[in-house]
LUMRODREN-151985 format. One line per 3 residues: number of its first residue (from 1); their letters; for each residue x, y, z of N, C-alpha, C, O. Coordinates in nm, 4 decimals, always signed. Example, Ala and Ser with C-alpha at 12.3 -4.5 7.8 and 13.67 -1.06 7.14 Angstrom:
1	as	+1.3190,-0.5690,+0.7800,+1.2300,-0.4500,+0.7800,+1.3200,-0.3300,+0.7800,+1.4236,-0.3319,+0.8465 ~ +1.2850,-0.2250,+0.7080,+1.3670,-0.1060,+0.7140,+1.2900,+0.0030,+0.7870,+1.3409,+0.1138,+0.8039 .
# end
This chain:
1	hir	+0.0687,-0.1144,-0.0062,-0.0024,-0.0029,+0.0020,+0.0990,+0.1236,+0.0045,+0.0765,+0.2218,-0.0664 ~ +0.1942,+0.1172,+0.0766,+0.2760,+0.2351,+0.0987,+0.3377,+0.2974,-0.0507,+0.3338,+0.4146,-0.0883 ~ +0.3902,+0.1896,-0.1153,+0.4533,+0.2101,-0.2497,+0.3678,+0.2323,-0.3541,+0.4217,+0.2706,-0.4580 .
4	gep	+0.2266,+0.2161,-0.3548,+0.1451,+0.2246,-0.4512,+0.1009,+0.3760,-0.4835,+0.1169,+0.4683,-0.4037 ~ +0.0437,+0.3890,-0.6097,+0.0249,+0.5173,-0.6463,-0.0819,+0.5932,-0.6013,-0.1690,+0.5186,-0.5565 ~ -0.1119,+0.7111,-0.5943,-0.2380,+0.7707,-0.5289,-0.3563,+0.7040,-0.5970,-0.3620,+0.6525,-0.7086 .
7	aga	-0.4583,+0.7184,-0.4941,-0.5919,+0.6574,-0.5410,-0.6639,+0.6878,-0.6749,-0.7207,+0.5985,-0.7378 ~ -0.6600,+0.8056,-0.7129,-0.7182,+0.8703,-0.8222,-0.6448,+0.8277,-0.9595,-0.7054,+0.8125,-1.0656 ~ -0.5023,+0.8101,-0.9423,-0.4328,+0.7624,-1.0419,-0.4673,+0.6235,-1.0898,-0.4482,+0.5915,-1.2071 .
10	rsr	-0.5131,+0.5482,-1.0088,-0.5551,+0.4039,-1.0556,-0.6561,+0.3984,-1.1337,-0.6571,+0.3085,-1.2179 ~ -0.7719,+0.4963,-1.1265,-0.8928,+0.4771,-1.2013,-0.8822,+0.5453,-1.3377,-0.9801,+0.5459,-1.4124 ~ -0.7659,+0.6030,-1.3730,-0.7543,+0.6655,-1.4989,-0.7389,+0.5579,-1.6097,-0.6704,+0.4571,-1.5925 .
13	paa	-0.8082,+0.5855,-1.7273,-0.7869,+0.4974,-1.8329,-0.6546,+0.4875,-1.9061,-0.5891,+0.5916,-1.9041 ~ -0.6071,+0.3961,-1.9632,-0.4863,+0.3975,-2.0363,-0.4968,+0.4786,-2.1536,-0.6040,+0.4918,-2.2126 ~ -0.3828,+0.5376,-2.1932,-0.3924,+0.6001,-2.3176,-0.3963,+0.5150,-2.4315,-0.3272,+0.4132,-2.4359 .
16	rva	-0.4794,+0.5525,-2.5327,-0.5033,+0.4768,-2.6325,-0.4066,+0.5072,-2.7615,-0.4204,+0.4386,-2.8628 ~ -0.3234,+0.5958,-2.7564,-0.2110,+0.6265,-2.8562,-0.0923,+0.5783,-2.8100,-0.0707,+0.5806,-2.6889 ~ +0.0007,+0.5282,-2.8980,+0.1251,+0.5021,-2.8588,+0.2168,+0.6152,-2.8244,+0.2626,+0.6888,-2.9118 .
19	vsp	+0.2430,+0.6287,-2.7011,+0.3547,+0.7404,-2.6549,+0.4470,+0.6959,-2.5900,+0.4314,+0.5881,-2.5325 ~ +0.5642,+0.7633,-2.5810,+0.6757,+0.7211,-2.4993,+0.6452,+0.7175,-2.3562,+0.5558,+0.7924,-2.3168 ~ +0.7068,+0.6406,-2.2705,+0.6804,+0.6148,-2.1184,+0.7079,+0.7706,-2.0717,+0.6189,+0.8164,-2.0000 .
22	rvq	+0.7867,+0.8337,-2.0932,+0.8400,+0.9779,-2.0561,+0.7047,+1.0729,-2.0678,+0.6676,+1.1419,-1.9728 ~ +0.6344,+1.0686,-2.1962,+0.5105,+1.1517,-2.2186,+0.4034,+1.0934,-2.1437,+0.3168,+1.1706,-2.1027 ~ +0.3917,+0.9528,-2.1143,+0.2838,+0.9082,-2.0555,+0.2965,+0.9579,-1.9056,+0.2002,+1.0091,-1.8486 .
25	arl	+0.4175,+0.9408,-1.8452,+0.4176,+0.9947,-1.7083,+0.3821,+1.1407,-1.6838,+0.3136,+1.1787,-1.5889 ~ +0.4387,+1.2255,-1.7850,+0.4094,+1.3687,-1.7821,+0.2569,+1.3873,-1.7928,+0.2021,+1.4640,-1.7137 ~ +0.1897,+1.3258,-1.8800,+0.0392,+1.3307,-1.9074,-0.0272,+1.2829,-1.7678,-0.1204,+1.3453,-1.7171 .
28	aae	+0.0259,+1.1727,-1.7133,-0.0356,+1.1187,-1.5783,-0.0120,+1.2317,-1.4623,-0.0976,+1.2529,-1.3763 ~ +0.0925,+1.2910,-1.4672,+0.1278,+1.3780,-1.3519,+0.0319,+1.5214,-1.3746,-0.0181,+1.5858,-1.2824 ~ +0.0212,+1.5508,-1.5091,-0.0752,+1.6655,-1.5440,-0.2263,+1.6383,-1.4998,-0.3001,+1.7211,-1.4464 .
31	qlg	-0.2572,+1.5100,-1.5316,-0.3958,+1.4800,-1.4809,-0.4127,+1.4704,-1.3296,-0.5197,+1.4934,-1.2734 ~ -0.3042,+1.4363,-1.2695,-0.3176,+1.4147,-1.1277,-0.3184,+1.5588,-1.0556,-0.3833,+1.5895,-0.9556 ~ -0.2359,+1.6350,-1.1261,-0.2191,+1.7795,-1.0817,-0.3557,+1.8520,-1.0856,-0.3888,+1.9348,-1.0007 .
34	deg	-0.4308,+1.8157,-1.1881,-0.5552,+1.8829,-1.1756,-0.6643,+1.8435,-1.0750,-0.7721,+1.9025,-1.0672 ~ -0.6339,+1.7560,-1.0111,-0.6970,+1.7048,-0.8886,-0.6408,+1.7453,-0.7492,-0.6973,+1.7243,-0.6419 ~ -0.5177,+1.8082,-0.7680,-0.4502,+1.8567,-0.6477,-0.4107,+1.7599,-0.5528,-0.3492,+1.6560,-0.5772 .
37	fap	-0.4551,+1.8059,-0.4285,-0.4042,+1.7118,-0.3243,-0.5029,+1.5996,-0.2991,-0.4568,+1.5060,-0.2337 ~ -0.6267,+1.5899,-0.3370,-0.7186,+1.5073,-0.3144,-0.6715,+1.3575,-0.3446,-0.6735,+1.2822,-0.2472 ~ -0.6319,+1.3077,-0.4596,-0.5659,+1.1619,-0.4623,-0.4485,+1.1394,-0.3524,-0.4297,+1.0226,-0.3183 .
40	hrq	-0.3760,+1.2303,-0.2996,-0.2783,+1.1897,-0.2050,-0.3458,+1.1633,-0.0670,-0.3094,+1.0782,+0.0142 ~ -0.4568,+1.2559,-0.0527,-0.5304,+1.2309,+0.0774,-0.5815,+1.1154,+0.0691,-0.5674,+1.0436,+0.1681 ~ -0.6460,+1.0680,-0.0330,-0.7160,+0.9345,-0.0309,-0.6156,+0.8246,+0.0007,-0.6401,+0.7363,+0.0829 .
43	rcl	-0.5029,+0.8331,-0.0667,-0.4150,+0.7435,-0.0410,-0.3555,+0.7288,+0.0880,-0.3375,+0.6164,+0.1348 ~ -0.3211,+0.8396,+0.1537,-0.2780,+0.8429,+0.2987,-0.3674,+0.8017,+0.3839,-0.3267,+0.7467,+0.4862 ~ -0.5147,+0.8188,+0.3618,-0.6103,+0.7540,+0.4479,-0.6444,+0.6111,+0.4222,-0.7043,+0.5423,+0.5048 .
46	avh	-0.6012,+0.5643,+0.2951,-0.6253,+0.4225,+0.2931,-0.5115,+0.3420,+0.3292,-0.5341,+0.2225,+0.3482 ~ -0.3699,+0.3923,+0.3451,-0.2645,+0.3382,+0.3883,-0.2976,+0.3374,+0.5493,-0.2823,+0.2368,+0.6187 ~ -0.3437,+0.4594,+0.5973,-0.3607,+0.4563,+0.7600,-0.4452,+0.3382,+0.7811,-0.4057,+0.2472,+0.8539 .
49	kam	-0.5727,+0.3334,+0.7151,-0.6623,+0.2255,+0.7504,-0.6092,+0.0813,+0.7541,-0.6324,-0.0028,+0.8409 ~ -0.5310,+0.0678,+0.6397,-0.4612,-0.0699,+0.6229,-0.3679,-0.0950,+0.7423,-0.3704,-0.1910,+0.8193 ~ -0.2856,+0.0101,+0.7421,-0.2039,-0.0144,+0.8724,-0.2587,-0.0359,+1.0095,-0.1956,-0.1001,+1.0935 .
52	dna	-0.3867,+0.0224,+1.0352,-0.4400,+0.0141,+1.1447,-0.4966,-0.1405,+1.1684,-0.4739,-0.2108,+1.2669 ~ -0.5674,-0.1709,+1.0646,-0.6059,-0.3159,+1.0531,-0.4914,-0.4163,+1.0695,-0.4966,-0.5002,+1.1595 ~ -0.3923,-0.4100,+0.9882,-0.2960,-0.5021,+0.9762,-0.2202,-0.5099,+1.0989,-0.2040,-0.6221,+1.1469 .
55	iga	-0.1645,-0.3967,+1.1653,-0.0880,-0.3928,+1.2773,-0.1605,-0.4212,+1.3943,-0.1119,-0.4943,+1.4806 ~ -0.2735,-0.3701,+1.4061,-0.3588,-0.4264,+1.5089,-0.3785,-0.5819,+1.5400,-0.3654,-0.6387,+1.6484 ~ -0.4151,-0.6376,+1.4110,-0.4123,-0.7847,+1.4143,-0.3000,-0.8471,+1.4415,-0.3057,-0.9409,+1.5210 .
58	lrq	-0.1883,-0.8148,+1.3898,-0.0334,-0.8671,+1.4233,-0.0009,-0.8429,+1.5687,+0.0534,-0.9269,+1.6405 ~ -0.0374,-0.7241,+1.6064,+0.0077,-0.7060,+1.7623,-0.0681,-0.8023,+1.8618,-0.0149,-0.8517,+1.9612 ~ -0.2117,-0.8250,+1.8190,-0.2868,-0.9022,+1.8947,-0.2394,-1.0585,+1.8958,-0.2477,-1.1283,+1.9969 .
61	rvr	-0.1896,-1.1037,+1.7727,-0.1274,-1.2420,+1.7760,+0.0011,-1.2372,+1.8452,+0.0274,-1.3355,+1.9145 ~ +0.0842,-1.1447,+1.8405,+0.2100,-1.1522,+1.9029,+0.1979,-1.1512,+2.0633,+0.2719,-1.2090,+2.1429 ~ +0.0880,-1.0725,+2.0899,+0.0438,-1.0484,+2.2428,+0.0062,-1.1852,+2.2870,+0.0467,-1.2191,+2.3982 .
64	dav	-0.0633,-1.2674,+2.2193,-0.1201,-1.3910,+2.2415,-0.0202,-1.4971,+2.2644,-0.0320,-1.5817,+2.3531 ~ +0.0780,-1.4899,+2.1821,+0.1953,-1.5715,+2.1862,+0.2818,-1.5269,+2.3020,+0.3302,-1.6213,+2.3645 ~ +0.3135,-1.4055,+2.3464,+0.3759,-1.3684,+2.4430,+0.3052,-1.4184,+2.5746,+0.3670,-1.4772,+2.6634 .
67	aaa	+0.1953,-1.3955,+2.5787,+0.0983,-1.4446,+2.6818,+0.1064,-1.5785,+2.7271,+0.0987,-1.6086,+2.8462 ~ +0.1230,-1.6667,+2.6265,+0.1226,-1.7948,+2.6439,+0.2602,-1.8598,+2.6939,+0.2735,-1.9721,+2.7428 ~ +0.3510,-1.7723,+2.6728,+0.4956,-1.8292,+2.6873,+0.5356,-1.8503,+2.8355,+0.6059,-1.9476,+2.8629 .
70	spa	+0.4983,-1.7718,+2.9252,+0.5139,-1.7739,+3.0535,+0.4337,-1.6654,+3.1527,+0.3951,-1.5585,+3.1054 ~ +0.4158,-1.6925,+3.2644,+0.3416,-1.6020,+3.3575,+0.4047,-1.4568,+3.3562,+0.3285,-1.3602,+3.3550 ~ +0.5283,-1.4406,+3.3564,+0.5956,-1.3053,+3.3661,+0.5636,-1.2513,+3.2112,+0.5413,-1.1308,+3.1999 .
73	lah	+0.5607,-1.3256,+3.1044,+0.5227,-1.2520,+2.9858,+0.3949,-1.2351,+2.9537,+0.3580,-1.1497,+2.8731 ~ +0.3024,-1.3305,+3.0256,+0.1581,-1.2633,+3.0364,+0.1307,-1.1443,+3.0898,+0.0389,-1.0698,+3.0555 ~ +0.2246,-1.1224,+3.1893,+0.2126,-0.9854,+3.2590,+0.2532,-0.8771,+3.1545,+0.1822,-0.7766,+3.1498 .
76	lat	+0.3505,-0.8859,+3.0776,+0.3919,-0.8023,+2.9766,+0.2873,-0.7832,+2.8830,+0.2536,-0.6681,+2.8550 ~ +0.2250,-0.8919,+2.8251,+0.1136,-0.8791,+2.7444,+0.0013,-0.7862,+2.7897,-0.0454,-0.6972,+2.7186 ~ -0.0406,-0.8160,+2.9214,-0.1284,-0.7475,+2.9858,-0.0916,-0.5805,+2.9981,-0.1693,-0.4852,+2.9917 .
79	ldv	+0.0316,-0.5816,+3.0147,+0.0740,-0.4316,+3.0372,+0.0786,-0.3518,+2.8862,+0.0728,-0.2300,+2.8697 ~ +0.0894,-0.4436,+2.7943,+0.0896,-0.3781,+2.6542,-0.0469,-0.3333,+2.6256,-0.0644,-0.2200,+2.5808 ~ -0.1545,-0.4199,+2.6499,-0.2994,-0.3943,+2.6375,-0.3175,-0.2522,+2.7150,-0.3740,-0.1624,+2.6527 .
82	vme	-0.2788,-0.2306,+2.8295,-0.3027,-0.0947,+2.9061,-0.2237,+0.0065,+2.8279,-0.2780,+0.1121,+2.7955 ~ -0.1129,-0.0162,+2.7990,-0.0242,+0.0951,+2.7305,-0.0854,+0.1484,+2.5946,-0.0849,+0.2641,+2.5527 ~ -0.1406,+0.0293,+2.5335,-0.2260,+0.0474,+2.3952,-0.3431,+0.1536,+2.4268,-0.3606,+0.2559,+2.3606 .
85	dvv	-0.4209,+0.1141,+2.5383,-0.5146,+0.2117,+2.5811,-0.4809,+0.3359,+2.6096,-0.5505,+0.4268,+2.5642 ~ -0.3747,+0.3631,+2.6855,-0.3438,+0.4859,+2.7427,-0.2791,+0.5692,+2.6333,-0.3202,+0.6844,+2.6194 ~ -0.1843,+0.5247,+2.5554,-0.1134,+0.5945,+2.4626,-0.1800,+0.5942,+2.3088,-0.1546,+0.6802,+2.2244 .
88	ggr	-0.2614,+0.4915,+2.2911,-0.3135,+0.4774,+2.1645,-0.4095,+0.5889,+2.1193,-0.4165,+0.6252,+2.0019 ~ -0.4770,+0.6368,+2.2110,-0.5873,+0.7518,+2.1553,-0.4883,+0.8735,+2.1122,-0.4947,+0.9177,+1.9975 ~ -0.4011,+0.9239,+2.2025,-0.3184,+1.0197,+2.1614,-0.2449,+1.0015,+2.0301,-0.2381,+1.0903,+1.9452 .
91	era	-0.1894,+0.8796,+2.0180,-0.1079,+0.8372,+1.9015,-0.2128,+0.8516,+1.7892,-0.1668,+0.9024,+1.6870 ~ -0.3378,+0.8197,+1.7853,-0.4279,+0.8119,+1.6758,-0.4733,+0.9589,+1.6424,-0.4934,+1.0029,+1.5291 ~ -0.4846,+1.0194,+1.7481,-0.5164,+1.1691,+1.7270,-0.4078,+1.2544,+1.6571,-0.4331,+1.3375,+1.5698 .
94	lla	-0.2817,+1.2250,+1.7050,-0.1726,+1.2859,+1.6213,-0.1523,+1.2459,+1.4715,-0.1129,+1.3216,+1.3828 ~ -0.1908,+1.0944,+1.4563,-0.1752,+1.0540,+1.3401,-0.2690,+1.1034,+1.2357,-0.2373,+1.1106,+1.1170 ~ -0.3938,+1.1398,+1.2867,-0.5104,+1.1775,+1.2143,-0.4695,+1.3264,+1.1723,-0.5419,+1.3790,+1.0877 .
97	qlp	-0.3720,+1.3930,+1.2170,-0.3283,+1.5429,+1.1697,-0.2603,+1.5353,+1.0517,-0.2621,+1.6311,+0.9745 ~ -0.1854,+1.4099,+1.0202,-0.0935,+1.4212,+0.9164,-0.1636,+1.4476,+0.7646,-0.0932,+1.5048,+0.6814 ~ -0.2915,+1.4100,+0.7294,-0.3394,+1.4524,+0.5992,-0.3417,+1.6111,+0.5898,-0.3112,+1.6670,+0.4844 .
100	gll	-0.3778,+1.6797,+0.7003,-0.3870,+1.8266,+0.7141,-0.2370,+1.8823,+0.6802,-0.2058,+1.9702,+0.6000 ~ -0.1597,+1.8095,+0.7600,-0.0218,+1.8746,+0.7359,+0.0534,+1.8337,+0.6156,+0.1464,+1.9018,+0.5725 ~ +0.0092,+1.7085,+0.5530,+0.0334,+1.6957,+0.3944,-0.0096,+1.7725,+0.3097,+0.0564,+1.8017,+0.2099 .
103	aqr	-0.1461,+1.8262,+0.3376,-0.1997,+1.9318,+0.2392,-0.1413,+2.0562,+0.2381,-0.1400,+2.1275,+0.1378 ~ -0.0816,+2.0935,+0.3688,-0.0058,+2.2290,+0.3737,+0.1217,+2.2026,+0.2941,+0.1675,+2.2891,+0.2194 ~ +0.1738,+2.0943,+0.3084,+0.3090,+2.0744,+0.2217,+0.3024,+2.0631,+0.0860,+0.3934,+2.0935,+0.0088 .
106	yer	+0.1949,+2.0193,+0.0563,+0.1652,+1.9996,-0.0991,+0.1301,+2.1387,-0.1500,+0.1777,+2.1712,-0.2588 ~ +0.0507,+2.2268,-0.0829,+0.0310,+2.3541,-0.1139,+0.1597,+2.4554,-0.1331,+0.1761,+2.5379,-0.2230 ~ +0.2407,+2.4266,-0.0288,+0.3746,+2.4950,-0.0291,+0.4689,+2.4601,-0.1551,+0.5226,+2.5447,-0.2267 .
109	lqa	+0.4787,+2.3307,-0.1684,+0.5564,+2.2848,-0.2933,+0.4710,+2.3632,-0.4147,+0.5310,+2.4352,-0.4945 ~ +0.3459,+2.3459,-0.4207,+0.2708,+2.4025,-0.5498,+0.3094,+2.5571,-0.5760,+0.3394,+2.6070,-0.6845 ~ +0.3012,+2.6214,-0.4488,+0.3146,+2.7758,-0.4557,+0.4484,+2.8029,-0.4985,+0.4650,+2.9047,-0.5656 .
112	egt	+0.5557,+2.7241,-0.4695,+0.6843,+2.7406,-0.4832,+0.7213,+2.7162,-0.6400,+0.8299,+2.7482,-0.6883 ~ +0.6131,+2.6536,-0.7138,+0.6376,+2.6189,-0.8514,+0.7369,+2.4957,-0.8713,+0.8116,+2.4846,-0.9685 ~ +0.7280,+2.4080,-0.7701,+0.8003,+2.2903,-0.7824,+0.7838,+2.1934,-0.9007,+0.6869,+2.1201,-0.9207 .
115	edl	+0.9030,+2.2064,-0.9815,+0.8904,+2.1027,-1.0919,+0.8800,+1.9536,-1.0477,+0.9434,+1.9015,-0.9560 ~ +0.7875,+1.8939,-1.1303,+0.7480,+1.7478,-1.1041,+0.6980,+1.7288,-0.9729,+0.7407,+1.6438,-0.8948 ~ +0.5918,+1.8224,-0.9464,+0.5267,+1.8284,-0.8105,+0.4896,+1.6905,-0.7665,+0.5382,+1.6447,-0.6630 .
118	npr	+0.4041,+1.6206,-0.8416,+0.3323,+1.5099,-0.7996,+0.4315,+1.4064,-0.7642,+0.4324,+1.3581,-0.6510 ~ +0.5162,+1.3695,-0.8569,+0.6196,+1.2622,-0.8340,+0.7267,+1.3040,-0.7089,+0.7858,+1.2193,-0.6419 ~ +0.7380,+1.4235,-0.6938,+0.8246,+1.4586,-0.5764,+0.7274,+1.4365,-0.4492,+0.7656,+1.3598,-0.3609 .
121	fqr	+0.6345,+1.4850,-0.4407,+0.5267,+1.5002,-0.3474,+0.5208,+1.3268,-0.3102,+0.5470,+1.2877,-0.1964 ~ +0.4878,+1.2435,-0.4075,+0.4546,+1.1027,-0.3722,+0.5806,+1.0417,-0.3218,+0.5695,+0.9485,-0.2422 ~ +0.6890,+1.0784,-0.3546,+0.8237,+1.0342,-0.2977,+0.8236,+1.0713,-0.1352,+0.8410,+0.9839,-0.0502 .
124	elq	+0.8053,+1.1908,-0.1073,+0.8106,+1.2526,+0.0342,+0.6892,+1.1730,+0.1174,+0.7133,+1.1342,+0.2317 ~ +0.5481,+1.1480,+0.0524,+0.4597,+1.0964,+0.1190,+0.5167,+0.9468,+0.1475,+0.5250,+0.9054,+0.2631 ~ +0.5519,+0.8752,+0.0457,+0.6085,+0.7342,+0.0526,+0.7009,+0.7166,+0.1867,+0.6835,+0.6236,+0.2655 .
127	qll	+0.8040,+0.8199,+0.2033,+0.9015,+0.8111,+0.2946,+0.8102,+0.8599,+0.4321,+0.8489,+0.8016,+0.5333 ~ +0.7293,+0.9280,+0.4487,+0.6573,+0.9614,+0.5556,+0.5656,+0.8278,+0.6046,+0.5609,+0.7916,+0.7222 ~ +0.5042,+0.7707,+0.5101,+0.4315,+0.6439,+0.5293,+0.5222,+0.5307,+0.5822,+0.4769,+0.4516,+0.6650 .
130	eae	+0.6480,+0.5204,+0.5372,+0.7422,+0.4160,+0.5797,+0.7835,+0.4546,+0.7132,+0.7906,+0.3621,+0.7940 ~ +0.8178,+0.5935,+0.7618,+0.8426,+0.6164,+0.8930,+0.7143,+0.5923,+0.9734,+0.7348,+0.5369,+1.0814 ~ +0.5903,+0.6205,+0.9459,+0.4987,+0.5940,+1.0026,+0.4833,+0.4419,+1.0417,+0.4569,+0.4051,+1.1562 .
133	ldf	+0.5008,+0.3656,+0.9448,+0.4986,+0.2177,+0.9578,+0.5740,+0.1748,+1.0838,+0.5263,+0.1233,+1.1849 ~ +0.7240,+0.2118,+1.0527,+0.8164,+0.2033,+1.1631,+0.7748,+0.2217,+1.2979,+0.7857,+0.1345,+1.3840 ~ +0.7271,+0.3354,+1.3163,+0.6888,+0.3788,+1.4468,+0.5643,+0.3039,+1.4983,+0.5528,+0.2863,+1.6196 .
136	rlh	+0.4708,+0.2591,+1.4134,+0.3628,+0.1782,+1.4532,+0.3976,+0.0300,+1.4952,+0.3340,-0.0391,+1.5748 ~ +0.5250,-0.0086,+1.4174,+0.5576,-0.1543,+1.4636,+0.6523,-0.1536,+1.5833,+0.6977,-0.2641,+1.6131 ~ +0.6921,-0.0447,+1.6606,+0.7700,-0.0420,+1.7616,+0.7169,-0.1302,+1.8727,+0.7941,-0.2173,+1.9130 .
139	pve	+0.6048,-0.1219,+1.9251,+0.5460,-0.2116,+2.0258,+0.5469,-0.3602,+1.9948,+0.5762,-0.4483,+2.0756 ~ +0.5109,-0.3778,+1.8670,+0.5093,-0.5159,+1.8165,+0.6741,-0.5830,+1.8272,+0.6970,-0.6919,+1.8798 ~ +0.7662,-0.5055,+1.7743,+0.8980,-0.5511,+1.7834,+0.9426,-0.5741,+1.9370,+1.0132,-0.6692,+1.9705 .
142	gll	+0.8888,-0.4670,+2.0356,+0.9218,-0.4987,+2.1679,+0.8752,-0.6300,+2.2202,+0.9502,-0.6975,+2.2908 ~ +0.7457,-0.6729,+2.1868,+0.7031,-0.7906,+2.2333,+0.7786,-0.9140,+2.1731,+0.7997,-1.0160,+2.2388 ~ +0.8179,-0.8968,+2.0425,+0.8931,-1.0108,+1.9792,+1.0232,-1.0276,+2.0449,+1.0727,-1.1398,+2.0551 .
145	dal	+1.0832,-0.9194,+2.0915,+1.2101,-0.9158,+2.1438,+1.1954,-0.9852,+2.2856,+1.2771,-1.0689,+2.3243 ~ +1.1065,-0.9527,+2.3466,+1.0749,-1.0190,+2.4887,+1.0508,-1.1696,+2.4573,+1.1034,-1.2584,+2.5244 ~ +0.9784,-1.1908,+2.3644,+0.9371,-1.3502,+2.3237,+1.0879,-1.4189,+2.2868,+1.1201,-1.5283,+2.3330 .
148	rqa	+1.1619,-1.3525,+2.2116,+1.2994,-1.4115,+2.1696,+1.3886,-1.4249,+2.3150,+1.4364,-1.5319,+2.3527 ~ +1.3988,-1.3254,+2.3724,+1.4826,-1.3447,+2.4943,+1.4257,-1.4375,+2.5856,+1.5066,-1.4942,+2.6591 ~ +1.3083,-1.4658,+2.5982,+1.2605,-1.5801,+2.6913,+1.2804,-1.7120,+2.6344,+1.2879,-1.8114,+2.7066 .
151	ath	+1.2896,-1.7173,+2.5023,+1.2893,-1.8641,+2.4391,+1.4535,-1.8811,+2.4426,+1.4860,-1.9983,+2.4238 ~ +1.5417,-1.8093,+2.4584,+1.6948,-1.8123,+2.4655,+1.7161,-1.8411,+2.6087,+1.8157,-1.9116,+2.6251 ~ +1.6554,-1.8097,+2.7166,+1.6864,-1.8171,+2.8594,+1.6174,-1.9459,+2.9162,+1.6287,-1.9746,+3.0354 .
# end
């Protein structure tokens, strides 16, 4: 999902005339540019939803495995549930602000007359989403580390 194209770009019909890949890319960027930030917002929201669903399910599976390993690790799994409840709301609130901040960034680049606006912004968006994925996986990685350490002792 992170490396995919903006949602609006997928629904575009393919060109019916034979043109070079460079011209096709420029035409696609121009078409996307007409829509402004909207396709990027849709992509960002779709990736957030996919991350929420996938990482939430993964975290629960890892938590279950940790809880089954030993009584001490069961306590850690319970603590992880509490931490998710305490910190999760604030985390979600902060992550929900990202599309608005991205819109401001897009508008700034547009106002500067940035060449290749959409490809550049797509790269920046991809980097941001990869960083967000890394951030969201930290608790899962911590649980996995605890499980690995318990298995080696």
